[in-house]
C-alpha positions as CSV (number, residue, x, y, z in Angstrom):
1,X,4.0,-0.5,-9.2
2,X,5.2,1.3,-10.8
3,X,8.0,0.0,-11.9
4,X,6.8,-3.7,-13.3
5,X,10.0,-5.5,-14.3
6,X,11.7,-4.9,-10.9
7,X,8.5,-6.2,-8.9
8,X,6.5,-9.8,-8.8
9,X,4.2,-10.7,-6.6
10,X,3.0,-14.1,-7.0
11,X,-0.1,-15.1,-4.5
12,X,-1.0,-18.1,-6.6
13,X,2.1,-20.1,-5.9
14,X,0.9,-22.6,-2.7
15,X,4.3,-21.0,-0.9
16,X,3.1,-17.7,-0.8
17,X,4.3,-16.4,1.0
18,X,7.2,-18.0,1.8
19,X,8.8,-15.7,4.6
20,X,6.4,-13.3,7.4
21,X,6.8,-9.7,7.7
22,X,6.2,-8.3,4.3
23,X,3.9,-6.2,3.6
24,X,4.5,-6.0,-0.4
25,X,6.0,-9.4,-1.0
26,X,8.7,-9.2,-4.5
27,X,8.5,-12.9,-6.1
28,X,11.1,-12.1,-8.4
29,X,13.7,-13.5,-6.4
30,X,12.2,-17.0,-5.3
31,X,15.4,-18.5,-5.1
32,X,17.7,-15.9,-3.6
33,X,20.4,-15.0,-6.1
34,X,23.0,-14.8,-4.1
35,X,23.0,-17.5,-1.9
36,X,25.5,-19.2,-2.9
37,X,27.9,-16.1,-1.8
38,X,29.8,-16.4,1.2
39,X,29.0,-12.7,2.8
40,X,25.7,-11.7,1.5
41,X,23.4,-8.9,2.9
42,X,20.6,-10.6,4.1
43,X,20.2,-12.3,7.9
44,X,21.1,-16.1,7.2
45,X,21.2,-19.0,9.6
46,X,24.6,-21.4,9.4
47,X,23.1,-24.7,10.9
48,X,25.0,-28.3,11.3
49,X,22.6,-31.0,9.6
50,X,25.0,-34.7,9.2
51,X,28.1,-33.2,9.8
52,X,27.8,-30.5,6.5
53,X,27.3,-26.7,7.5
54,X,24.1,-25.6,5.6
55,X,22.7,-21.8,4.7
56,X,19.8,-21.7,6.2
57,X,17.8,-19.0,4.9
58,X,14.1,-19.2,6.3
59,X,13.9,-16.0,8.3
60,X,15.8,-14.3,6.0
61,X,13.3,-10.9,3.6
62,X,16.1,-9.4,2.0
63,X,15.7,-10.6,-1.3
64,X,12.1,-10.3,-1.1
65,X,12.0,-6.9,0.0
66,X,10.9,-4.3,-3.8
67,X,13.6,-1.6,-2.3
68,X,16.7,-3.8,-2.5
69,X,16.1,-4.5,-5.9
70,X,19.1,-2.4,-7.0
71,X,22.2,-3.6,-4.4
72,X,20.8,-7.1,-5.8
73,X,21.6,-6.1,-9.0
74,X,24.3,-3.9,-8.6
75,X,25.8,-7.7,-6.4
76,X,25.5,-9.6,-9.1
77,X,27.4,-7.6,-11.9
78,X,30.4,-7.4,-10.1
79,X,30.1,-4.1,-7.8
80,X,29.7,-5.2,-4.2
81,X,30.9,-3.5,-1.3
82,X,30.6,-6.9,0.2
83,X,34.5,-8.1,-0.2
84,X,33.0,-10.4,-3.2
């Protein structure tokens, strides 16, 4: 990709791809930096596990889509539009 600092795809990872359905899979945010946010632009699900509500991101591909790099950086810099 043109901006390699913005994109990293690790096809040698034993978990690749950890989510299905993407042609270009950005592994740069392997662990989602937005996981701790109550409101994130992805599509998390919430499940009760052992009496606790847990955020489950198995069906969320937001951080792995190359076109979302700028939005993630903006959210992490505190310049967010999601109320946090």
